[in-house]
C-alpha positions as CSV (number, residue, x, y, z in Angstrom):
1,X,0.1,0.0,-0.1
2,X,1.4,3.4,-1.0
3,X,0.8,6.2,1.0
4,X,1.2,9.9,0.3
5,X,0.6,13.2,1.0
6,X,-0.2,14.0,-2.4
7,X,-2.9,12.1,-4.9
8,X,0.0,11.1,-7.4
9,X,0.2,8.0,-9.7
10,X,0.4,4.9,-8.2
11,X,-0.8,6.4,-4.8
12,X,-3.1,4.0,-2.9
13,X,-3.8,6.3,0.3
14,X,-3.4,10.0,0.3
15,X,-2.6,10.7,4.0
16,X,-0.6,12.9,6.5
17,X,1.2,10.4,8.3
18,X,2.6,12.9,10.7
19,X,-0.6,12.5,12.3
20,X,-0.2,8.7,12.6
21,X,-0.2,5.8,10.4
22,X,-3.6,5.1,8.8
23,X,-3.1,1.1,9.4
24,X,-3.8,-1.5,12.3
25,X,-0.5,-3.4,11.6
26,X,1.9,-3.8,8.9
27,X,4.4,-6.5,8.3
28,X,7.0,-4.1,6.9
29,X,7.5,-0.5,6.2
30,X,9.6,1.4,3.5
31,X,10.1,5.4,3.6
32,X,12.1,6.5,0.7
33,X,13.4,10.2,1.1
34,X,10.9,11.0,3.3
35,X,12.5,11.2,7.2
36,X,14.4,14.3,6.1
37,X,11.3,16.1,5.2
38,X,10.2,15.8,8.9
39,X,11.2,18.1,11.8
40,X,13.5,16.2,14.0
41,X,10.8,15.9,16.9
42,X,8.4,14.6,14.1
43,X,11.0,12.2,12.6
44,X,11.1,10.6,16.1
45,X,7.4,10.6,16.6
46,X,7.4,8.7,13.3
47,X,9.7,6.1,13.9
48,X,7.7,5.5,17.4
49,X,4.5,5.1,15.0
50,X,6.2,2.8,12.9
51,X,7.6,0.5,15.7
52,X,3.8,0.6,17.1
53,X,1.9,-0.5,14.0
54,X,4.7,-3.2,12.8
55,X,3.7,-6.8,13.8
56,X,5.9,-8.8,15.7
57,X,9.3,-9.4,14.0
58,X,8.2,-6.6,11.5
59,X,11.0,-4.7,9.5
60,X,11.2,-1.0,8.6
61,X,13.8,0.2,5.8
62,X,14.6,3.8,5.3
63,X,16.3,6.1,2.8
64,X,17.4,9.5,3.4
65,X,20.4,11.9,2.1
66,X,23.5,11.0,3.7
67,X,24.8,14.4,6.0
68,X,28.5,13.3,5.4
69,X,28.3,12.8,2.0
70,X,26.8,16.4,1.3
71,X,29.2,17.9,3.5
72,X,31.9,16.0,1.8
73,X,30.7,16.8,-1.5
74,X,29.2,20.2,-1.6
75,X,31.7,22.5,0.5
76,X,35.4,22.6,0.0
77,X,37.0,25.7,1.8
78,X,40.5,24.6,0.0
79,X,39.2,24.4,-3.5
80,X,36.6,27.5,-4.0
81,X,35.1,28.1,-7.2
82,X,36.6,30.6,-9.6
83,X,34.0,33.0,-7.9
84,X,35.6,32.3,-4.4
85,X,32.6,30.4,-3.5
86,X,33.5,27.1,-1.5
87,X,30.3,25.6,-1.8
88,X,28.2,27.7,0.2
89,X,25.2,27.9,-2.0
90,X,25.2,24.1,-2.7
91,X,25.7,23.3,0.9
92,X,22.5,25.3,1.7
93,X,20.6,24.1,-1.2
94,X,21.1,20.7,0.0
95,X,19.9,21.6,3.5
96,X,16.8,23.8,2.5
97,X,15.9,22.8,-1.2
98,X,13.4,20.4,-1.8
99,X,11.5,21.2,1.6
100,X,14.2,19.5,3.7
101,X,13.8,19.8,7.4
102,X,16.8,18.0,8.6
103,X,19.6,15.8,7.7
104,X,20.8,13.0,9.2
105,X,24.3,11.0,9.5
106,X,24.7,7.8,10.1
107,X,25.3,7.9,13.8
108,X,22.3,9.7,14.9
109,X,19.8,7.7,12.7
110,X,21.1,4.5,14.5
111,X,20.6,6.1,17.8
112,X,17.2,6.9,17.0
113,X,16.3,3.6,15.6
114,X,17.6,1.9,18.7
115,X,15.9,4.2,20.9
116,X,13.0,3.5,19.0
117,X,13.1,-0.1,19.6
118,X,14.5,-1.4,16.7
119,X,17.3,-4.2,16.6
120,X,19.5,-5.9,14.3
121,X,20.1,-2.8,11.9
122,X,21.8,-3.2,8.8
123,X,22.7,-0.8,6.3
124,X,22.8,-2.5,2.7
125,X,23.2,-0.7,-0.6
126,X,20.8,1.1,-3.0
127,X,18.1,-1.4,-3.8
128,X,19.9,-4.4,-2.3
129,X,18.3,-6.5,0.6
130,X,18.6,-9.8,2.5
131,X,14.9,-9.5,2.5
132,X,12.9,-10.5,-0.4
133,X,10.4,-7.6,0.0
134,X,12.7,-4.8,0.5
135,X,14.9,-5.8,-2.8
136,X,14.9,-3.4,-5.5
137,X,12.3,-0.7,-4.1
138,X,14.5,2.3,-4.3
139,X,13.0,4.7,-7.4
140,X,14.7,8.2,-6.4
141,X,17.5,9.6,-8.6
142,X,21.1,8.6,-7.8
143,X,24.0,10.4,-7.1
144,X,27.8,9.3,-7.3
145,X,28.5,7.4,-4.3
146,X,32.4,8.1,-2.6
147,X,34.2,4.8,-1.3
148,X,32.9,4.0,1.9
149,X,30.4,7.0,1.8
150,X,27.3,6.4,0.2
151,X,25.1,9.5,-0.9
152,X,22.1,8.0,0.9
153,X,21.7,6.1,4.1
154,X,19.6,3.0,3.4
155,X,18.9,1.2,6.8
156,X,17.0,-1.8,8.0
157,X,15.6,-2.5,11.1
158,X,13.5,-5.3,12.9
159,X,10.9,-4.6,15.6
160,X,12.3,-5.6,19.1
161,X,10.9,-4.6,22.6
162,X,10.5,-1.0,23.4
163,X,13.3,1.1,24.9
164,X,11.8,3.9,26.9
165,X,14.9,4.7,28.9
166,X,16.8,4.9,25.6
167,X,14.3,6.8,23.8
168,X,13.9,9.5,27.0
169,X,17.6,10.0,26.9
170,X,17.7,10.9,23.3
171,X,14.4,12.9,23.4
172,X,16.3,15.0,26.3
173,X,19.5,15.3,24.3
174,X,17.5,16.5,21.1
175,X,15.5,18.8,22.9
176,X,18.5,20.6,24.8
177,X,20.7,20.6,22.0
178,X,18.5,21.3,19.0
179,X,14.7,21.7,19.8
180,X,14.9,24.5,22.4
181,X,16.8,26.7,19.9
182,X,14.5,25.6,17.1
183,X,11.4,26.8,19.4
184,X,13.2,30.0,20.5
185,X,13.3,30.9,16.8
186,X,9.9,29.9,16.3
187,X,8.9,32.2,18.8
188,X,11.0,35.0,17.7
189,X,9.1,34.7,14.2
190,X,6.1,34.4,15.9
191,X,6.6,37.7,17.9
192,X,7.5,39.4,14.8
193,X,4.5,38.2,12.9
194,X,2.1,39.4,15.9
195,X,3.8,42.8,15.7
196,X,3.5,43.0,11.9
197,X,-0.3,41.8,12.5
198,X,-0.7,44.6,15.0
199,X,0.6,47.4,12.5
200,X,-1.7,45.7,9.9
201,X,-4.7,46.3,12.1
202,X,-3.9,49.9,13.4
203,X,-3.5,50.7,9.9
204,X,-7.2,49.2,9.1
205,X,-8.4,50.8,12.1
206,X,-7.0,54.3,10.7
207,X,-8.6,53.7,7.4
208,X,-11.9,52.7,9.0
209,X,-11.9,55.7,10.9
210,X,-10.9,57.7,7.7
211,X,-13.9,56.4,5.9
212,X,-16.3,57.2,8.7
213,X,-15.0,60.5,9.0
214,X,-15.5,60.8,5.3
215,X,-19.1,59.1,5.7
216,X,-20.1,62.0,8.3
217,X,-18.8,64.7,6.0
218,X,-20.9,63.3,2.9
219,X,-24.1,62.8,4.9
220,X,-23.3,66.7,6.2
221,X,-23.3,67.8,2.6
222,X,-26.4,65.8,1.6
223,X,-28.1,67.5,4.8
224,X,-27.2,70.7,3.3
225,X,-28.0,70.0,-0.1
226,X,-31.5,69.0,1.3
227,X,-32.1,72.1,3.2
228,X,-31.4,73.9,0.1
229,X,-33.9,72.1,-1.9
230,X,-36.5,72.4,0.9
231,X,-35.6,76.7,1.2
232,X,-35.9,76.6,-3.1
233,X,-38.9,74.6,-3.1
234,X,-40.5,77.0,-0.5
235,X,-39.5,80.0,-2.2
236,X,-42.1,82.3,-4.1
237,X,-39.9,82.0,-7.0
238,X,-40.1,78.0,-7.1
239,X,-43.8,78.4,-6.2
240,X,-44.3,80.9,-9.2
241,X,-42.2,78.3,-11.6
242,X,-44.5,75.5,-10.7
243,X,-47.6,77.5,-11.4
244,X,-46.1,78.5,-14.9
245,X,-45.1,75.2,-15.9
246,X,-48.9,74.0,-14.7
247,X,-50.3,76.7,-16.8
248,X,-47.9,75.6,-19.7
249,X,-49.5,71.8,-19.3
250,X,-52.5,73.1,-19.2
251,X,-52.3,75.2,-22.4
252,X,-50.7,71.8,-24.3
253,X,-47.6,74.1,-24.7
254,X,-45.8,71.1,-23.0
255,X,-46.6,67.5,-23.0
256,X,-48.0,66.3,-19.6
257,X,-46.4,63.9,-17.4
């Protein structure tokens, strides 16, 4: 069963798996170039959810860009481009392009899988596996590997017993070393957005005040015009004019209404 956030060709179920996996149980889970699109806390939640829905002895297989390969191939301060760029733009594109949220290295991915209760971790090559149901699954475009440094991390793990102590320790470290700083940044952006919205609200309120003032001015002018008309209609000239036109209509000099 192929699950995706968009209704693309060959997608069976459209769902946001960050809200939970939409299956009661699964014999195996495969996610290719997916983990890097999740924030770090969301990725850990996904691994826990995968562990929950997997059947006993079930397997997971993940494929995600290799942070070490990205650093090795995209940034070299000793060999800058003719423009003097050591790869800064390419490196940031690898981090932030294609809506990437977090890039993993082998060490942290291993720790995360073990903490979420996976055991017997193995690191096969692209499309390779000792398990028949995982063979030849990768479809993502490939880049050149370095010796002993693949461009993507492919890892398989078997469902084992939960490790709450290990998971708690990892979550605490992730919170202290990364998520707290990200939260501070989010709070700063939220405060700036609140200030922007407050300024926009004040601007709109001033516009409304100006419109109300303009409306009152038009009402005053309208009242003055009505008084002028009433005064004219009550004047001797206006009454004489009306008598004159009634006489002309009576004599047939002008067509009647």
